[in-house]
C-alpha positions in Angstrom: 74.5 107.7 103.3 78.0 108.6 102.0 80.9 108.9 104.4 81.1 112.7 103.9 77.4 113.1 104.6 77.8 111.0 107.8 80.7 113.2 108.9 78.5 116.3 108.5 75.6 114.7 110.4 78.1 113.9 113.2 79.4 117.4 113.2 76.0 119.1 113.2 74.3 116.9 115.8 70.8 117.9 116.7 71.4 121.5 117.6 69.7 124.0 115.2 72.3 125.8 113.1 72.4 129.4 112.0 72.1 130.0 108.2 75.8 130.7 107.9 76.7 127.4 109.6 74.3 125.5 107.4 75.9 127.1 104.4 79.4 126.2 105.6 78.3 122.6 106.2 76.8 122.4 102.8 80.1 123.7 101.3 82.0 121.2 103.4 79.7 118.4 102.3 80.2 119.4 98.6 84.0 119.6 99.0 84.3 116.2 100.6 81.9 114.7 98.1 84.1 116.1 95.3 87.4 114.8 96.7 86.2 111.5 98.1 86.6 109.3 95.0 90.0 110.7 94.0 91.2 110.4 97.6 90.1 106.7 97.6 92.1 106.0 94.4 95.2 107.7 95.9 94.9 105.6 99.0 94.3 102.4 97.1 97.4 103.0 94.9 99.4 103.5 98.1 98.0 100.5 100.0 96.9 98.2 97.2 94.1 97.2 99.5 90.5 98.5 99.0 89.5 98.0 102.6 92.6 99.8 104.0 92.1 102.6 101.4 88.5 103.1 102.4 89.4 103.2 106.1 92.2 105.7 105.5 90.0 108.0 103.5 87.1 107.9 106.0 89.5 108.5 108.8 91.1 111.4 106.9 87.7 113.0 106.1 86.6 112.7 109.7 89.8 114.2 111.0 89.8 117.0 108.4 86.1 117.9 109.2 86.8 117.9 112.9 90.0 120.1 112.7 89.8 122.2 109.6 86.1 122.9 108.7 86.4 126.4 110.1 89.4 127.3 107.9 88.9 129.4 104.8 87.6 127.2 101.9 90.6 128.1 99.7 92.8 126.2 102.2 90.7 123.0 102.3 92.3 121.1 99.5 95.9 121.2 100.7 94.8 120.7 104.3 92.7 117.7 103.4 95.5 116.2 101.4 98.0 116.7 104.2 95.7 114.8 106.5 95.3 112.0 104.0 99.0 111.8 103.2 99.8 111.7 106.9 97.4 108.8 107.3 99.0 107.0 104.3 102.5 107.5 105.6 101.4 106.2 109.1 99.9 103.2 107.4 103.1 102.5 105.4 105.2 102.7 108.6 102.9 100.3 110.4 103.1 97.9 107.4 106.9 98.1 107.5 106.9 97.1 111.2 104.5 94.3 110.5 106.7 93.1 107.6 109.7 93.1 109.9 107.9 90.9 112.4 106.6 88.6 109.8 110.2 88.2 108.4 111.5 87.5 111.9 108.8 84.9 112.6 109.5 83.1 109.3 113.2 83.1 109.6 113.3 82.2 113.3 115.7 83.5 115.9 118.7 81.4 114.7 118.7 82.3 111.1 122.1 84.1 111.5 120.9 87.4 109.9 119.4 90.5 111.4 115.7 90.3 110.5 115.1 94.0 110.7 117.7 94.6 108.0 116.3 91.8 105.8 112.7 93.0 105.8 111.3 94.1 102.5 110.6 97.7 101.9 106.9 98.1 101.1 107.7 101.3 99.1 109.7 99.3 96.6 107.5 96.7 94.8 109.1 93.5 93.5 109.8 93.3 89.8 107.4 90.4 89.3 104.5 92.8 89.9 105.3 94.7 86.8 102.9 93.5 84.1 103.8 93.8 80.4 100.5 93.4 78.7 98.1 95.9 80.3 96.3 98.7 78.5 98.1 102.1 78.7 95.7 103.5 81.3 95.9 100.4 83.5 99.7 100.4 83.1 99.9 104.0 84.2 97.9 103.3 87.4 100.1 100.3 88.1 103.2 102.3 87.4 102.1 105.1 89.8 101.2 102.6 92.5 104.8 101.2 92.2 106.5 104.5 92.8 108.1 105.2 96.1 105.5 106.7 98.4 106.9 110.3 98.3 107.2 110.3 94.5 103.7 108.9 94.3 102.3 111.6 96.6 104.0 114.4 94.6 102.8 113.1 91.3 99.2 112.6 92.4 98.9 115.9 94.2 100.5 118.0 91.5 99.5 116.2 88.3 96.2 114.5 89.2 94.8 116.6 91.9 96.1 119.9 90.4 97.6 121.5 93.5 100.3 124.0 92.9 103.9 123.5 94.3 103.2 125.5 97.5 99.9 123.6 98.2 101.6 120.3 97.5 104.5 121.1 99.9 101.9 122.0 102.6 100.0 118.7 101.9 103.2 116.6 102.0 104.7 118.5 104.9 108.0 119.2 103.1 109.7 122.1 101.3 108.8 123.2 97.8 112.2 122.1 96.6 111.5 118.6 97.9 108.2 118.6 96.0 110.0 119.5 92.8 112.6 116.8 93.4 110.1 114.1 94.1 108.0 115.0 91.1 111.0 115.1 88.8 112.0 111.6 89.9 108.4 110.3 89.7 108.1 111.6 86.1 111.5 110.1 85.2 110.4 106.7 86.6 107.1 106.8 84.9 108.7 107.7 81.5 111.1 104.8 81.7 108.3 102.3 82.9 105.9 103.5 80.2 108.3 103.9 77.4 106.6 101.3 75.2 103.4 103.4 75.3 105.0 106.6 74.1 103.7 107.7 70.7 
C-alpha cells in the first residue's frame, strides 16, 4: 500500500462515507499519488538522504491530508508544497544545530574559537562535491541540490512543479518579490554551473 493510500485509510477509518466524501477521498488519493514522486525528489535534493526524504514526504502528506483535505482542490498544490517546504526547512535547521554540536565535540572546549561560528552551513555545499564528468541531466540534478535552500525551493516549485509566482510565494511563505529574487539567483547559479553543457 502506498503512503498516500495509507493516509486515506487512516482518514476514512471504518465509518461509512457519503458519496461526496468518497469522491473527495478519491480526489485526494489521486492528488497525493500524482505529487508523491516529485515531492520525494525535491526532499532528496534538499537532504541528500533517501531515508530522510521519505520521512519528510510522508510526514508532509499526512499533515496536508489532516489539515487541508477540505480545502478546494485548486488550492491543494500550493498548500501541499508549503507543508513540504516547511518540513524541509525544519529539517535543515535541525541539521545545522546537529552540525554545530558535532563541530563543538570534535574541536573540544579549549580550541580557542567559537564553535557555533565555525560550524559549516548545510545550505552551502563544499566545492569538492561538484563533479565534472556527469551527464547533463545528472549534473543538473546535482547543481540544483547544491543551490541554497530558498533558491532550490523557488526553482523546483516554479520550473519543475509549474506553480505560478503567487502559488510559489504561498508555498514558500514569502512575498512574490522574494520568489522572483530567489528564482533569478537560482537560474544565474545554474547557468554558471552548467555553462559547459550549453549548446
